[in-house]
TORKOL-4160 file (C-alpha; in steps of 0.2 Angstrom, whole numbers, padded with zeros to 4 digits, m for minus):
101
<pt num="1" X="m0094" Y="m0072" Z="m0085"/>
<pt num="2" X="m0082" Y="m0065" Z="m0071"/>
<pt num="3" X="m0068" Y="m0076" Z="m0065"/>
<pt num="4" X="m0072" Y="m0082" Z="m0047"/>
<pt num="5" X="m0059" Y="m0077" Z="m0034"/>
<pt num="6" X="m0051" Y="m0064" Z="m0045"/>
<pt num="7" X="m0058" Y="m0049" Z="m0035"/>
<pt num="8" X="m0045" Y="m0050" Z="m0020"/>
<pt num="9" X="m0031" Y="m0052" Z="m0032"/>
<pt num="10" X="m0036" Y="m0038" Z="m0043"/>
<pt num="11" X="m0039" Y="m0026" Z="m0029"/>
<pt num="12" X="m0022" Y="m0030" Z="m0021"/>
<pt num="13" X="m0014" Y="m0027" Z="m0038"/>
<pt num="14" X="m0023" Y="m0010" Z="m0040"/>
<pt num="15" X="m0017" Y="m0005" Z="m0022"/>
<pt num="16" X="0001" Y="m0010" Z="m0026"/>
<pt num="17" X="0000" Y="m0001" Z="m0042"/>
<pt num="18" X="m0006" Y="0014" Z="m0033"/>
<pt num="19" X="0008" Y="0014" Z="m0021"/>
<pt num="20" X="0020" Y="0011" Z="m0035"/>
<pt num="21" X="0013" Y="0026" Z="m0046"/>
<pt num="22" X="0013" Y="0038" Z="m0031"/>
<pt num="23" X="0031" Y="0033" Z="m0027"/>
<pt num="24" X="0037" Y="0035" Z="m0045"/>
<pt num="25" X="0027" Y="0051" Z="m0047"/>
<pt num="26" X="0033" Y="0058" Z="m0031"/>
<pt num="27" X="0015" Y="0066" Z="m0028"/>
<pt num="28" X="m0003" Y="0061" Z="m0028"/>
<pt num="29" X="m0005" Y="0068" Z="m0045"/>
<pt num="30" X="m0009" Y="0051" Z="m0053"/>
<pt num="31" X="m0024" Y="0045" Z="m0063"/>
<pt num="32" X="m0034" Y="0030" Z="m0061"/>
<pt num="33" X="m0029" Y="0026" Z="m0079"/>
<pt num="34" X="m0011" Y="0026" Z="m0074"/>
<pt num="35" X="m0014" Y="0015" Z="m0059"/>
<pt num="36" X="m0024" Y="0003" Z="m0069"/>
<pt num="37" X="m0011" Y="0002" Z="m0083"/>
<pt num="38" X="0002" Y="m0001" Z="m0070"/>
<pt num="39" X="m0009" Y="m0015" Z="m0063"/>
<pt num="40" X="m0011" Y="m0022" Z="m0080"/>
<pt num="41" X="m0030" Y="m0019" Z="m0081"/>
<pt num="42" X="m0043" Y="m0006" Z="m0088"/>
<pt num="43" X="m0048" Y="0009" Z="m0079"/>
<pt num="44" X="m0066" Y="0003" Z="m0080"/>
<pt num="45" X="m0061" Y="m0012" Z="m0070"/>
<pt num="46" X="m0052" Y="m0001" Z="m0057"/>
<pt num="47" X="m0068" Y="0009" Z="m0055"/>
<pt num="48" X="m0078" Y="m0006" Z="m0054"/>
<pt num="49" X="m0068" Y="m0012" Z="m0039"/>
<pt num="50" X="m0065" Y="0004" Z="m0030"/>
<pt num="51" X="m0077" Y="0017" Z="m0037"/>
<pt num="52" X="m0064" Y="0031" Z="m0039"/>
<pt num="53" X="m0047" Y="0037" Z="m0035"/>
<pt num="54" X="m0051" Y="0042" Z="m0018"/>
<pt num="55" X="m0056" Y="0025" Z="m0013"/>
<pt num="56" X="m0041" Y="0018" Z="m0021"/>
<pt num="57" X="m0030" Y="0030" Z="m0012"/>
<pt num="58" X="m0039" Y="0025" Z="0004"/>
<pt num="59" X="m0035" Y="0007" Z="0001"/>
<pt num="60" X="m0017" Y="0011" Z="m0003"/>
<pt num="61" X="m0015" Y="0021" Z="0014"/>
<pt num="62" X="m0023" Y="0006" Z="0024"/>
<pt num="63" X="m0011" Y="m0006" Z="0016"/>
<pt num="64" X="0004" Y="0006" Z="0020"/>
<pt num="65" X="m0002" Y="0007" Z="0038"/>
<pt num="66" X="m0005" Y="m0012" Z="0039"/>
<pt num="67" X="0013" Y="m0015" Z="0033"/>
<pt num="68" X="0020" Y="m0002" Z="0045"/>
<pt num="69" X="0011" Y="m0009" Z="0059"/>
<pt num="70" X="0017" Y="m0026" Z="0056"/>
<pt num="71" X="0035" Y="m0020" Z="0055"/>
<pt num="72" X="0033" Y="m0010" Z="0071"/>
<pt num="73" X="0025" Y="m0025" Z="0080"/>
<pt num="74" X="0039" Y="m0037" Z="0074"/>
<pt num="75" X="0053" Y="m0024" Z="0080"/>
<pt num="76" X="0044" Y="m0022" Z="0097"/>
<pt num="77" X="0043" Y="m0041" Z="0100"/>
<pt num="78" X="0062" Y="m0043" Z="0098"/>
<pt num="79" X="0065" Y="m0032" Z="0114"/>
<pt num="80" X="0059" Y="m0031" Z="0132"/>
<pt num="81" X="0067" Y="m0015" Z="0139"/>
<pt num="82" X="0059" Y="0002" Z="0138"/>
<pt num="83" X="0075" Y="0009" Z="0129"/>
<pt num="84" X="0075" Y="m0006" Z="0117"/>
<pt num="85" X="0057" Y="m0003" Z="0113"/>
<pt num="86" X="0060" Y="0015" Z="0110"/>
<pt num="87" X="0074" Y="0011" Z="0099"/>
<pt num="88" X="0064" Y="m0002" Z="0090"/>
<pt num="89" X="0050" Y="0010" Z="0086"/>
<pt num="90" X="0062" Y="0023" Z="0080"/>
<pt num="91" X="0071" Y="0011" Z="0069"/>
<pt num="92" X="0055" Y="0004" Z="0062"/>
<pt num="93" X="0049" Y="0022" Z="0058"/>
<pt num="94" X="0065" Y="0026" Z="0048"/>
<pt num="95" X="0067" Y="0009" Z="0040"/>
<pt num="96" X="0070" Y="0009" Z="0021"/>
<pt num="97" X="0053" Y="0001" Z="0018"/>
<pt num="98" X="0045" Y="0018" Z="0024"/>
<pt num="99" X="0054" Y="0027" Z="0010"/>
<pt num="100" X="0054" Y="0016" Z="m0004"/>
<pt num="101" X="0039" Y="0015" Z="m0016"/>
């Protein structure tokens, strides 16, 4: 019997593991097995939640873009001038979080 409420937790763990694996590898040449192992689950479970590597990569990219969007909006809220907004956008684009796995 499946544990109720585990799907969002496991999906999030797989997305984080995907980002970590790609960052550690330095390329997209990672396997679902590597991702699942990093997330602490079987590759069968990863396939169950995402269907395949492309879907896991897509979910990881969506998460990266959500995080980046949040960072940009936070930086933009802190300033009101056009120059300040441009500087905030540039600063958010080159923040360490954009480059750390």
